[in-house]
C-alpha positions in Angstrom: -67.5 4.4 58.0 -67.8 0.8 56.9 -66.2 -1.8 59.1 -63.0 -3.2 57.7 -60.0 -5.2 58.9 -57.6 -2.6 60.4 -54.8 -5.2 60.6 -54.3 -5.0 56.8 -55.3 -1.3 56.3 -52.5 0.9 54.9 -52.3 4.5 55.9 -50.4 7.0 53.7 -49.3 10.1 55.6 -47.8 13.0 53.8 -46.4 16.0 55.6 -45.7 19.3 53.9 -44.0 22.6 54.5 -46.0 25.1 52.5 -45.2 28.9 52.3 -48.0 31.3 52.8 -47.6 32.5 49.2 -48.1 28.9 47.9 -51.0 28.0 50.3 -54.0 28.8 48.0 -52.5 26.9 45.0 -51.5 24.0 47.3 -55.0 23.7 48.7 -56.5 23.8 45.2 -54.2 20.9 44.1 -55.1 19.0 47.3 -58.8 19.4 46.5 -58.3 18.1 43.0 -56.3 15.1 44.2 -58.7 14.4 47.1 -61.6 14.3 44.7 -59.9 11.6 42.6 -58.8 9.6 45.7 -62.3 9.4 47.1 -63.5 7.5 44.0 -60.8 4.8 44.1 -61.7 1.2 45.0 -60.4 0.4 48.4 -60.3 3.9 49.8 -61.5 4.0 53.4 -61.0 7.6 54.6 -58.8 10.6 54.3 -58.1 13.9 56.1 -56.2 17.1 55.6 -54.7 18.6 58.7 -53.4 22.2 59.0 -51.1 23.2 61.9 -52.7 25.4 64.5 -49.6 26.1 66.6 -45.9 26.3 66.3 -45.3 22.6 67.3 -43.9 21.5 63.9 -42.1 22.8 60.8 -44.7 20.9 58.8 -47.9 23.1 58.4 -50.0 20.6 56.5 -50.5 16.8 56.8 -52.7 14.5 54.8 -53.8 11.0 55.5 -55.4 8.4 53.2 -56.4 5.0 54.5 -56.6 2.1 52.1 -58.2 -1.3 52.8 -54.9 -3.1 52.0 -51.6 -2.8 50.3 -53.0 -3.8 46.9 -55.7 -1.1 47.0 -53.0 1.5 47.9 -50.7 0.5 45.1 -53.5 0.3 42.5 -54.8 3.7 43.6 -51.4 5.3 43.6 -50.9 4.5 39.9 -54.5 5.3 38.9 -54.4 8.7 40.6 -51.1 9.7 39.1 -52.5 8.8 35.6 -55.8 10.6 36.1 -54.2 13.8 37.3 -51.6 13.7 34.5 -54.4 13.5 31.9 -55.4 17.0 33.1 -51.9 18.2 32.0 -50.6 18.4 35.6 -47.6 16.3 36.8 -48.7 15.8 40.4 -45.3 15.2 41.8 -43.8 18.2 40.0 -46.8 20.4 41.1 -46.5 19.5 44.7 -42.7 19.9 44.7 -43.1 23.4 43.2 -45.6 24.4 45.9 -43.9 23.0 48.9 -40.6 23.6 50.6 -40.4 20.1 52.0 -42.4 16.8 51.8 -42.2 13.6 53.7 -44.2 10.5 52.7 -44.6 7.2 54.5 -47.0 4.3 54.7 -48.1 2.8 58.0 -50.3 0.0 59.2 -52.8 1.0 61.9 -54.5 -0.5 64.8 -57.2 0.9 67.1 -56.4 2.0 70.7 
């Protein structure tokens, strides 16, 4: 990973409740989205997490770190446009495949 100023980095964290019947389609949509995200200027790193115990109602969580707020905002619009060109409305697709979604952006610092 390249060194970057973590004081301005923006981390997007999405948490999802996905039923077992929607899991395969959800993961397919995630892969398509992640492929597009990795090509965006200002993208630092991203991960998909799948729950391994009964500690939360959310069974999937994704993180995407952007070098700064501007990179995040630019990428958010670019990704939506790129996916919609494939004939898929990303927000609608995710809403159809999940029972619940939470989304928030955070700054981060090392510990």
